[in-house]
N, C-alpha and C positions, 0 to 999 in steps of 0.2 A: 548549623545555622541555615535557615531557608535561603534559597537562591532564586531570585526573581528573573524570569526570562521575559524580557519586554518585547522582543521581536524575534521571529524565526530566521533561520538561514534558508535561503531559497536554493534548492538543488535543481540544476538544469536537467530537463528530460525532453527527448524528442517527441514530436507529435502533438504539441500543444498542452500536454499535461504539466501541471506545476505541483511541486512538492515543497511545503513550508515545514521544515523540521524544527521542532521545539526542543526535543531531547533526542540524543542519539550520537552516533559516531562523529558526525560532521559538526553539530552545534555544540555539544557538551563533552564529547570524547567518551561517552558512555557506551560500553560494549554490551551491557546487559539488557537494555531496552531502547527502543526508539519510538517516538510519538510524533506523528506528522499530520498536518491538515493538507488534503489533496484536492485539487480541482482537475477533473478530467472532462474535456469537451465531448459533445455528442460525436459518436463515430470513432472514438479513440479505442485502441486495443493494444495489447502487448503480447509478445510471444508466450507460449506455454512455458511454465516454470515448475520446478520441484524444489522449493526453498528448504533450507536447513534451519528454519525458524517457524514458530507459531505466529500467525497474524490474526489480530482481532480488528475487524473493520466495522465502523458504525457510520451509516449513511445519514448525512444531515439533510441534503436536498437532492432531488433527482433519483437515479437508481444506477446500480452497477449489475452486470451479469458476471457470474463466476462459473466458468466451464470446468467440469470435473467428472471423471468416470463416465464420459459419454453423455452427461446430462448438463443442464444449465440451471443454476439457481439465480433468480432475480432478487436482489436485495434493494428494497425501497427505502425512502426517507423514514426515519424512525426505527429502522430495523438494523440488525447486526449479523455478521457471519464470522465464524471462526474457521480458519484453515490451519491444519496441523503440519508441522515439519514432516517432510517426506511425501506429502500429497502433491500430485501433479494437478496444477490449476492454471487457468488463463482468465485474466480480467479484461472486460470490455464494457463500453457504454453505448446505449442507443440515444441517450439524452444527456445534457450537461449534468454532472454530478459533483457534489462536494461531500467529502467523507474524511473521517479520522481513521488512521491506521496506527496500531500499536503492534510492534514486533518484538518477540522474545526468542532468542537474543536479538540485539539490535540489527536492523537491516544493514546489509553490506552487499555490494555487487558480487563478492566472492561467495556469499551464502545463498544467492537467489537461484542459481542453476537454471538459467534460461536456455531454451533450445537454440537461440541465435548466437550463443557464446560457444567458443571452442576451448 
C-alpha cells in the first residue's frame, strides 16, 4: 500500500544548513535509501569525507561545489552530480543552494567518514 509522507523530519546540522529528510533512517527507518531536500547558505562548507554510500545530488537553485581529486566541480541549478562510495569529496557553497540528495544505502553518520570524526 502506498505511504504518503506529508512532511519531512528536520535534521539539525551546524553552520546554517538544513536537511529535510523525506525517506531514510530518521523519517521512515529505511536503511536502503535516503531522500532529503537540503538548503545550504552561501559560504557553507563541510569537512572532507569518504562516504560508504553513493550520493545522487540534483541542484534545484543556486549551485554547490564538490571538491574531489584536487579538482572542483561546480553543479548549478538543473544539473546533477553522482559521487560514489569510497570517493573522497567535500561539499561547499558560494551562494545559497537548494538541492535534493539521494543516498544508497541511506545516509548515516556512521557511513559518512568525515575527516573531523575520530
